[in-house]
SEPANU-23065 format. One record per residue (C-alpha): x, y, z. Coordinates in steps of 0.001 Angstrom, whole numbers, m for minus. Example, Ala and Ser with C-alpha at 12.3 -4.5 7.8 and 13.67 -1.06 7.14 Angstrom:
2
SITE        x        y        z
SITE    12300    m4500     7800
SITE    13670    m1060     7140
% end
This chain:
589
SITE        x        y        z
SITE  m112863  m206193   m86712
SITE  m111866  m208513   m84182
SITE  m113432  m207857   m80732
SITE  m111763  m205331   m78555
SITE  m109942  m203347   m81325
SITE  m110237  m200186   m82608
SITE  m109813  m198246   m85792
SITE  m106608  m196483   m86349
SITE  m106503  m192629   m86620
SITE  m107022  m191800   m90633
SITE  m103591  m192923   m92284
SITE  m101375  m189753   m93162
SITE  m100583  m189623   m96941
SITE   m96583  m190294   m96101
SITE   m94191  m191057   m92893
SITE   m91889  m187897   m93402
SITE   m90119  m187807   m90122
SITE   m88859  m184573   m88227
SITE   m85033  m184480   m87597
SITE   m83450  m182928   m84509
SITE   m80099  m182270   m83408
SITE   m79812  m185211   m80462
SITE   m80438  m184186   m77291
SITE   m77910  m184769   m74406
SITE   m77694  m187758   m72857
SITE   m80229  m188206   m70026
SITE   m82809  m185886   m71687
SITE   m86675  m187096   m71499
SITE   m88194  m188662   m74295
SITE   m89969  m186698   m76683
SITE   m93965  m186629   m75772
SITE   m95623  m189540   m78148
SITE   m92637  m191251   m78521
SITE   m91889  m194316   m76029
SITE   m88740  m196158   m76308
SITE   m86127  m194051   m78186
SITE   m82583  m195051   m78638
SITE   m79691  m195102   m76420
SITE   m77748  m191931   m75999
SITE   m75675  m192151   m79291
SITE   m72380  m189653   m79834
SITE   m72542  m185796   m80162
SITE   m72317  m185783   m83949
SITE   m75699  m188117   m83997
SITE   m79007  m186880   m84974
SITE   m82459  m188127   m84009
SITE   m85354  m188030   m85893
SITE   m88733  m188554   m85167
SITE   m90769  m191419   m87310
SITE   m94463  m191168   m87349
SITE   m96574  m194625   m87827
SITE  m100204  m195170   m88075
SITE  m101436  m198842   m87750
SITE  m104692  m199875   m88455
SITE  m106133  m200992   m85196
SITE  m105720  m200797   m81436
SITE  m106483  m202810   m78464
SITE  m105991  m205011   m75445
SITE  m105402  m209038   m74382
SITE  m103604  m211151   m72220
SITE  m100182  m212076   m72821
SITE   m99722  m215120   m75266
SITE   m97942  m217994   m73925
SITE   m94877  m217160   m75162
SITE   m95081  m213832   m74114
SITE   m95718  m214858   m70740
SITE   m92876  m217366   m70492
SITE   m90598  m214399   m71512
SITE   m91812  m212450   m68702
SITE   m91289  m214637   m66077
SITE   m88066  m215216   m67507
SITE   m87510  m211516   m67415
SITE   m88446  m211067   m63853
SITE   m86149  m213933   m62526
SITE   m83408  m211975   m64086
SITE   m83913  m208823   m63386
SITE   m82219  m206212   m63122
SITE   m79656  m207923   m65683
SITE   m82857  m208668   m68137
SITE   m80791  m206436   m70824
SITE   m79683  m210301   m71204
SITE   m82886  m210990   m72932
SITE   m82380  m208437   m75505
SITE   m82016  m209279   m79877
SITE   m79272  m207351   m81639
SITE   m79715  m207525   m85460
SITE   m77548  m205374   m88077
SITE   m78809  m205182   m91629
SITE   m76229  m204284   m94003
SITE   m77734  m202035   m96739
SITE   m74313  m201260   m98489
SITE   m73771  m204706   m99752
SITE   m75826  m205114  m102675
SITE   m78853  m202987  m104181
SITE   m79162  m199373  m104630
SITE   m77737  m197564  m102032
SITE   m80965  m196026   m99721
SITE   m81194  m192593   m98327
SITE   m81876  m191537   m94557
SITE   m85714  m190624   m95771
SITE   m86068  m193633   m97848
SITE   m84844  m196037   m94374
SITE   m86725  m193910   m92219
SITE   m90082  m194497   m94547
SITE   m89488  m198070   m94364
SITE   m89385  m198005   m90822
SITE   m92708  m196456   m90778
SITE   m94194  m199001   m92884
SITE   m92263  m201890   m90590
SITE   m94097  m200374   m87411
SITE   m97458  m200133   m89257
SITE   m96968  m204308   m90737
SITE   m96064  m205826   m87375
SITE   m98427  m205166   m84323
SITE   m95921  m206434   m81736
SITE   m93675  m203229   m82553
SITE   m96603  m201194   m81394
SITE   m97388  m203109   m78126
SITE   m96406  m202601   m74669
SITE   m96865  m204423   m71450
SITE   m99813  m203581   m69700
SITE   m99406  m204022   m66178
SITE  m101920  m204982   m63493
SITE  m102717  m202483   m60593
SITE  m103190  m205358   m58473
SITE   m99854  m206896   m59283
SITE  m101522  m209762   m61217
SITE  m100446  m211413   m64564
SITE   m99965  m208363   m67041
SITE  m101606  m208196   m70590
SITE  m100685  m206328   m73690
SITE  m101749  m202819   m75217
SITE  m101408  m202336   m78927
SITE  m101378  m198641   m79726
SITE  m102352  m197912   m83377
SITE  m100685  m194822   m84411
SITE   m97190  m192768   m82678
SITE   m93838  m191777   m82995
SITE   m90183  m194029   m83035
SITE   m86875  m192122   m82172
SITE   m84316  m192955   m85043
SITE   m80585  m192150   m83946
SITE   m78485  m191746   m86926
SITE   m74857  m191335   m86593
SITE   m72096  m190619   m89729
SITE   m69125  m192737   m90425
SITE   m66116  m191675   m93002
SITE   m66140  m194681   m95110
SITE   m67631  m198334   m95080
SITE   m64998  m199944   m92688
SITE   m65853  m197325   m90128
SITE   m69688  m197570   m90474
SITE   m69437  m201306   m89853
SITE   m67462  m201249   m86919
SITE   m69825  m198234   m85625
SITE   m73221  m200581   m86458
SITE   m71414  m203080   m83929
SITE   m70609  m200470   m81544
SITE   m74432  m199070   m81744
SITE   m75688  m202922   m81069
SITE   m74013  m203439   m78026
SITE   m74574  m199963   m76690
SITE   m78430  m200430   m77631
SITE   m78424  m203639   m76175
SITE   m76876  m203055   m73181
SITE   m79934  m201346   m71570
SITE   m83016  m203026   m70657
SITE   m86487  m201698   m71501
SITE   m89147  m200426   m69905
SITE   m91914  m202724   m70951
SITE   m94862  m200514   m70251
SITE   m93338  m197127   m71262
SITE   m91088  m197814   m74314
SITE   m91605  m199245   m77808
SITE   m90288  m202328   m77755
SITE   m87638  m201728   m80538
SITE   m84496  m199433   m80611
SITE   m83271  m198270   m84257
SITE   m80115  m196550   m85464
SITE   m78992  m195695   m88555
SITE   m75306  m195314   m89933
SITE   m74410  m193426   m92988
SITE   m71357  m192556   m95388
SITE   m72272  m189198   m96949
SITE   m76023  m189149   m97759
SITE   m76509  m192861   m97799
SITE   m77259  m195371   m95234
SITE   m75035  m198792   m95092
SITE   m76283  m199947   m91913
SITE   m79764  m200327   m89853
SITE   m79044  m201718   m85963
SITE   m82277  m202845   m84606
SITE   m82724  m204079   m80959
SITE   m85813  m205777   m80137
SITE   m87597  m206481   m76766
SITE   m87835  m209927   m76209
SITE   m91572  m209434   m75295
SITE   m91936  m208586   m78893
SITE   m89829  m210782   m80766
SITE   m87933  m214291   m80807
SITE   m84942  m214809   m82533
SITE   m86729  m216227   m85807
SITE   m88882  m213095   m85408
SITE   m85880  m210801   m85661
SITE   m85176  m212314   m88658
SITE   m88394  m211626   m90181
SITE   m88189  m208122   m89081
SITE   m84248  m207791   m91150
SITE   m86214  m209599   m94020
SITE   m89199  m207286   m94211
SITE   m87240  m204286   m93560
SITE   m84790  m205108   m96217
SITE   m87994  m205626   m98684
SITE   m89190  m202117   m97674
SITE   m85888  m200513   m97965
SITE   m85244  m201674  m101654
SITE   m88603  m202607  m102985
SITE   m91307  m200282  m101070
SITE   m93270  m203459   m99978
SITE   m92619  m206757   m98188
SITE   m95649  m208345   m99570
SITE   m98699  m209911   m97284
SITE   m98726  m209081   m94183
SITE   m98534  m212086   m91316
SITE  m101805  m214276   m91417
SITE  m102610  m213544   m87587
SITE  m101126  m211334   m84891
SITE  m100178  m211652   m81518
SITE  m103625  m210246   m80297
SITE  m105630  m212768   m82149
SITE  m103015  m215651   m80703
SITE  m103452  m214764   m77295
SITE  m107242  m214447   m77620
SITE  m107041  m218092   m79534
SITE  m104719  m219693   m76220
SITE  m107030  m218550   m73635
SITE  m110071  m219621   m74686
SITE  m111246  m223120   m74131
SITE  m109700  m225331   m76771
SITE  m106477  m223594   m75947
SITE  m106472  m224380   m72472
SITE  m107148  m228227   m73209
SITE  m104065  m228330   m75993
SITE  m102113  m226742   m72577
SITE  m103301  m229330   m70331
SITE  m102228  m232019   m72722
SITE   m98599  m230629   m73031
SITE   m98438  m230527   m69428
SITE   m99319  m234094   m69199
SITE   m96122  m234581   m70633
SITE   m94017  m232457   m68510
SITE   m95592  m234113   m65279
SITE   m94333  m237252   m66620
SITE   m91177  m236388   m67542
SITE   m90392  m234753   m64031
SITE   m91423  m237953   m62543
SITE   m88946  m240255   m64678
SITE   m86230  m237886   m64094
SITE   m83819  m236503   m61107
SITE   m85427  m233426   m59384
SITE   m82713  m231447   m60519
SITE   m79927  m232233   m62948
SITE   m77404  m230388   m60889
SITE   m78255  m230949   m57139
SITE   m75231  m230113   m54871
SITE   m73082  m227112   m55180
SITE   m69541  m228118   m55848
SITE   m67186  m225145   m55263
SITE   m67711  m221336   m54105
SITE   m69169  m219178   m56822
SITE   m67586  m216578   m58359
SITE   m68171  m212974   m58672
SITE   m69870  m212428   m61106
SITE   m71434  m215405   m60169
SITE   m72561  m216922   m63902
SITE   m69385  m217478   m66512
SITE   m69988  m218137   m70196
SITE   m67244  m220287   m71894
SITE   m67237  m220553   m75479
SITE   m65639  m223014   m78020
SITE   m65532  m222195   m81400
SITE   m64836  m225448   m83661
SITE   m64539  m226132   m87552
SITE   m64316  m230015   m86542
SITE   m67399  m229830   m84527
SITE   m69234  m228561   m87208
SITE   m68080  m231121   m89981
SITE   m68610  m233763   m87266
SITE   m71971  m232838   m86112
SITE   m73352  m232888   m89877
SITE   m71703  m236514   m90247
SITE   m73059  m238161   m87329
SITE   m76523  m236637   m88500
SITE   m76311  m237675   m91809
SITE   m75314  m241495   m90739
SITE   m77933  m241870   m88251
SITE   m80612  m240328   m89803
SITE   m81196  m237331   m86957
SITE   m80868  m233944   m87183
SITE   m77645  m231983   m85919
SITE   m79722  m230264   m83302
SITE   m80698  m233828   m81831
SITE   m77062  m234971   m81959
SITE   m75691  m232072   m80026
SITE   m79119  m232139   m78018
SITE   m77778  m235495   m76901
SITE   m74328  m235175   m76062
SITE   m75161  m232234   m73690
SITE   m78047  m234093   m72206
SITE   m75690  m237201   m71971
SITE   m72275  m235583   m70480
SITE   m74629  m233669   m67898
SITE   m76250  m236930   m67010
SITE   m72740  m238897   m66636
SITE   m70960  m235334   m64717
SITE   m73533  m235488   m62067
SITE   m74218  m239192   m61455
SITE   m77400  m239652   m63367
SITE   m78852  m242404   m65469
SITE   m81755  m240188   m66669
SITE   m80977  m236647   m68432
SITE   m83431  m233684   m68348
SITE   m82798  m230905   m70485
SITE   m85320  m228078   m72044
SITE   m84402  m226986   m75393
SITE   m85795  m223902   m76624
SITE   m88489  m224694   m79078
SITE   m89591  m222335   m81691
SITE   m93384  m223218   m82199
SITE   m93723  m222078   m85638
SITE   m95187  m225206   m87673
SITE   m98356  m224185   m88683
SITE   m98277  m221763   m91856
SITE  m100353  m218952   m89540
SITE   m97486  m218646   m87468
SITE   m94620  m218900   m89712
SITE   m94073  m215012   m90145
SITE   m95456  m213964   m86724
SITE   m93064  m211176   m85330
SITE   m93974  m212150   m81751
SITE   m92077  m214448   m79011
SITE   m93167  m217569   m79639
SITE   m90720  m220234   m78553
SITE   m91083  m221761   m75054
SITE   m89191  m224632   m73179
SITE   m89535  m228092   m74031
SITE   m88833  m231162   m72047
SITE   m86475  m233590   m73398
SITE   m86225  m236564   m71117
SITE   m83387  m239515   m71937
SITE   m82529  m242535   m70239
SITE   m78991  m243419   m71006
SITE   m80140  m247318   m70581
SITE   m82330  m246748   m73254
SITE   m79190  m246493   m75642
SITE   m80149  m248925   m78747
SITE   m78106  m252178   m79130
SITE   m75469  m251456   m82162
SITE   m77482  m253029   m84610
SITE   m80551  m251452   m84254
SITE   m81778  m249027   m86593
SITE   m82335  m245114   m85979
SITE   m85259  m243516   m86098
SITE   m87033  m242333   m89281
SITE   m85309  m239164   m90805
SITE   m85695  m236042   m88559
SITE   m84021  m233845   m90958
SITE   m86607  m231393   m90457
SITE   m86176  m231360   m86237
SITE   m85196  m228913   m84457
SITE   m84753  m227309   m81282
SITE   m86091  m224043   m81218
SITE   m83829  m222680   m83734
SITE   m81919  m224815   m85969
SITE   m83773  m224841   m89251
SITE   m85515  m221505   m90699
SITE   m83998  m218245   m91450
SITE   m84055  m218021   m87693
SITE   m84732  m220583   m85313
SITE   m84559  m219587   m82160
SITE   m82679  m221238   m83675
SITE   m85615  m220330   m85280
SITE   m86324  m223403   m84933
SITE   m88828  m221407   m86119
SITE   m90059  m222736   m88866
SITE   m88396  m225239   m91444
SITE   m86390  m226656   m88985
SITE   m88947  m227762   m86561
SITE   m90318  m231305   m86479
SITE   m93535  m231612   m88370
SITE   m95612  m231906   m85788
SITE   m93428  m229310   m83284
SITE   m95811  m226761   m81620
SITE   m99294  m227855   m83445
SITE  m102673  m227456   m81420
SITE  m103608  m230741   m82688
SITE  m100498  m232602   m81661
SITE  m100510  m231425   m77973
SITE  m104174  m232728   m77395
SITE  m103550  m236388   m79071
SITE  m104692  m239459   m76922
SITE  m101783  m241414   m75003
SITE  m100729  m237312   m74001
SITE   m98928  m236952   m77371
SITE   m96500  m239392   m76733
SITE   m95566  m239329   m73275
SITE   m91968  m240779   m72067
SITE   m92009  m244116   m71578
SITE   m91077  m243918   m68211
SITE   m94304  m241875   m67437
SITE   m95902  m242468   m64284
SITE   m93210  m243368   m62001
SITE   m94168  m242291   m58775
SITE   m90859  m241081   m57779
SITE   m87916  m239082   m59635
SITE   m85216  m241463   m60922
SITE   m81914  m241744   m62359
SITE   m79249  m242146   m59425
SITE   m76583  m244025   m61529
SITE   m75416  m247266   m59780
SITE   m72235  m246343   m59216
SITE   m69824  m243753   m61001
SITE   m72229  m241927   m62641
SITE   m72939  m243733   m65666
SITE   m75930  m245618   m67140
SITE   m77099  m248700   m65576
SITE   m75069  m251897   m66510
SITE   m75948  m253481   m70024
SITE   m75540  m257194   m70455
SITE   m75975  m259282   m73300
SITE   m74462  m257616   m76177
SITE   m71790  m254680   m77274
SITE   m71399  m252093   m74363
SITE   m73312  m249089   m75637
SITE   m71662  m246014   m77225
SITE   m73164  m242424   m77538
SITE   m74533  m242976   m81022
SITE   m76304  m246023   m79457
SITE   m78325  m243133   m77860
SITE   m79247  m241386   m80620
SITE   m82412  m243403   m81966
SITE   m84277  m243308   m78551
SITE   m83062  m239444   m78454
SITE   m84822  m238652   m81541
SITE   m88094  m240077   m80250
SITE   m87827  m237935   m77083
SITE   m86878  m234984   m78558
SITE   m90140  m235170   m80968
SITE   m92086  m235942   m77565
SITE   m90658  m232444   m76071
SITE   m91327  m230343   m79225
SITE   m94840  m231405   m79156
SITE   m95633  m230250   m76057
SITE   m93633  m226893   m76085
SITE   m97154  m224885   m76108
SITE   m98558  m224297   m72806
SITE   m99783  m221493   m70313
SITE   m96868  m220666   m68057
SITE   m98323  m219752   m65159
SITE  m100091  m223409   m65370
SITE   m96428  m224828   m65588
SITE   m95381  m222885   m62661
SITE   m98031  m224332   m60809
SITE   m97366  m227851   m61551
SITE   m93848  m227531   m60553
SITE   m94503  m226000   m57244
SITE   m97072  m228779   m56755
SITE   m94518  m231406   m57499
SITE   m91702  m229601   m55551
SITE   m94090  m229671   m52805
SITE   m94900  m232995   m52895
SITE   m91350  m234408   m53212
SITE   m89953  m231945   m50666
SITE   m87541  m230324   m52914
SITE   m87025  m227968   m55993
SITE   m88182  m230004   m59263
SITE   m86625  m228361   m62063
SITE   m83945  m229408   m64177
SITE   m81902  m226114   m64621
SITE   m80136  m227269   m67800
SITE   m81195  m226099   m70782
SITE   m80372  m226179   m74477
SITE   m80776  m223620   m77328
SITE   m79609  m224152   m81064
SITE   m79765  m220592   m82509
SITE   m78780  m221661   m86196
SITE   m80534  m220343   m88773
SITE   m80469  m223607   m90665
SITE   m78435  m226527   m90740
SITE   m75740  m226613   m93151
SITE   m75775  m229537   m95962
SITE   m72568  m231548   m95777
SITE   m70824  m230869   m99124
SITE   m70630  m233524  m101625
SITE   m68502  m236111  m101490
SITE   m66807  m238698   m98757
SITE   m66961  m237499   m95100
SITE   m64202  m236268   m93531
SITE   m61189  m238725   m92223
SITE   m60303  m239036   m88814
SITE   m57085  m237525   m89961
SITE   m59104  m234284   m91482
SITE   m61007  m233828   m88314
SITE   m57781  m234058   m85938
SITE   m56284  m231375   m88068
SITE   m59214  m229383   m87895
SITE   m59407  m229553   m84025
SITE   m55992  m227597   m83992
SITE   m58250  m224562   m85198
SITE   m60413  m224962   m81999
SITE   m60636  m221649   m80327
SITE   m61953  m221103   m76664
SITE   m62528  m218480   m74076
SITE   m64470  m216540   m71314
SITE   m66074  m213945   m72928
SITE   m68620  m212769   m70389
SITE   m70011  m213235   m66762
SITE   m73028  m212010   m65283
SITE   m74518  m211409   m61714
SITE   m77802  m213390   m62923
SITE   m79083  m216062   m64707
SITE   m82452  m218165   m64232
SITE   m80592  m221293   m64924
SITE   m77546  m223297   m63601
SITE   m76474  m224772   m67362
SITE   m77744  m222876   m70542
SITE   m76034  m224028   m73783
SITE   m76325  m221990   m77257
SITE   m74975  m223063   m80250
SITE   m74534  m220804   m83376
SITE   m72501  m220588   m86509
SITE   m68893  m218897   m87145
SITE   m67887  m219278   m90285
SITE   m67193  m222544   m90961
SITE   m67370  m223564   m87261
SITE   m69568  m224137   m84900
SITE   m69989  m221886   m81514
SITE   m71073  m223187   m78442
SITE   m71359  m221039   m75536
SITE   m71849  m222449   m72295
SITE   m73325  m220156   m69385
SITE   m73159  m221914   m66216
SITE   m73773  m221180   m62635
SITE   m70134  m221157   m60982
SITE   m71227  m222608   m57570
SITE   m72492  m226011   m59545
SITE   m70076  m225901   m62626
SITE   m66646  m223810   m61852
SITE   m64964  m222144   m64756
SITE   m62614  m225629   m65187
SITE   m65726  m227442   m65375
SITE   m67337  m225681   m67761
SITE   m64556  m225720   m70198
SITE   m64237  m229185   m69330
SITE   m67983  m229714   m70619
SITE   m67409  m227848   m74082
SITE   m64218  m229677   m74894
SITE   m65942  m233424   m73930
SITE   m68883  m232185   m76095
SITE   m66251  m231728   m79071
SITE   m64583  m234435   m78439
SITE   m67700  m237151   m78154
SITE   m69284  m235952   m81383
SITE   m65993  m235581   m83558
SITE   m65017  m239374   m82257
SITE   m68250  m240483   m83294
SITE   m67794  m239027   m86357
SITE   m64294  m240639   m86931
SITE   m66137  m244009   m86338
SITE   m65019  m244440   m82582
SITE   m68227  m243194   m80400
SITE   m67085  m243469   m77010
SITE   m68797  m245713   m74790
SITE   m71535  m244204   m72002
SITE   m69817  m245682   m68956
SITE   m67078  m243365   m70236
SITE   m68318  m240195   m70202
SITE   m67375  m239197   m66807
SITE   m63730  m239948   m67356
SITE   m63957  m237815   m70825
SITE   m65361  m234829   m68971
SITE   m62442  m235386   m66392
SITE   m59850  m235359   m69509
SITE   m61076  m233220   m72115
SITE   m59038  m230239   m73182
SITE   m55999  m231654   m71213
SITE   m53417  m229259   m72153
SITE   m55336  m227488   m75406
SITE   m55600  m223545   m74683
% end
């Protein structure tokens, strides 16, 4: 048994829950059951599900947990923003599950994954918190009834929103909220809301998969090869700290090669709420991303990351772009099925003057490259597993000599990147004017460097930022992030690529809107990519002091136009990107 753990109480023969009518909203949680569901409707019942794990123990936070905890503190009290919600339909196929069967499966799920029994251990002196694993307890599960399947599906979405809308009590509640929806005596949907300290997007998909197997088959196979406590101990040991230091060498070099921040100057009075989310849903973009990726032997994530970085740099007058992609860090076998939060920020630095000549071949195929989400059944986008570059996140990769592929500009004494004139890349002579697709070979290499250096101690990362900020006399932080949250990149259908006419027709189905606002987000530009049917859904949450709503809209339409034009054989010149930001969207809705 690992040092610092304690055996669980003797396992009970079964996990039969007790059930009671739900108490009115505001009633205290039952004893021994931290982390109940949000107050349900009057017809709901609440069950107390007993679970008995194999051990208890304490450890520091893993680096992924530290990263999300620091983000939570910066975002509080709006930190419910980080909650992760999933709905598992159980009426779609297979034998219908009864409520006792579903509750028993939930007990097994709690026992299988230690992160669900782990809470934050706050330091009395206000220092870095740790984590405490509990071997046994009870989980409150709400059950609500619906008249039929359509009503059950709608009710599950309502519950998902309700349970996601409240921040967790990180030290007192279990990091999971659960609700069941039934029709008659059968469970049609299970609603899960997870604390980001316990799970990232990939881990959420693992939990959904395991819960389905536990309900249908009674078993989910072998447990994960490691645990959050074991990972934390490894990372805080001497070898882990050496790997982290090598990763931070990449960050320092990248910071010195890029402007201090991508959005240095406010351009408008901030709205209230200050942060707006624009969302563009585009079937044309989905087809175009795949076509450009295939033509240039890179992944769709690389295409989108490069497009967003180039547009930000051009729009803000920088020659060099610095973007922080979310990296899943799940390339080693022991981490593939670990339920924890492993995702961390990477640093992608791209000099627009490094655009390849039109005749320069692209880098080796990076179909497995992902920024932290695309490429697994949930990559943070889960990039979590099969979608990450092969070396991304490997402990060995971060410790390679030459600092694991530092940017070519590493070692510059001052932040660089101010454009010569109108905000585009520096003038290029001796050949055709570089276009967007000419950036992809350099972007591919820069992305791999960033992925390899995305495992590090956030405390040391904060110290690096503070040191450089003091050195330069200004805040050093990109405040620009990218998160491809797709489960897996779709394979293009067989046959010729879409024609320009077909892409133009698909663009007529593009939909744009502002679905959400928030008072506080710890960034100025946050781009998220998901799928919606046959379309890509790209959401941009931005600080309206730096990107007013009209600029948010322009960025999203410009990204669509940039990639679609490239797929149609007419990639825009890099010197025209600022103009594209000024004209994209036009009179489109």
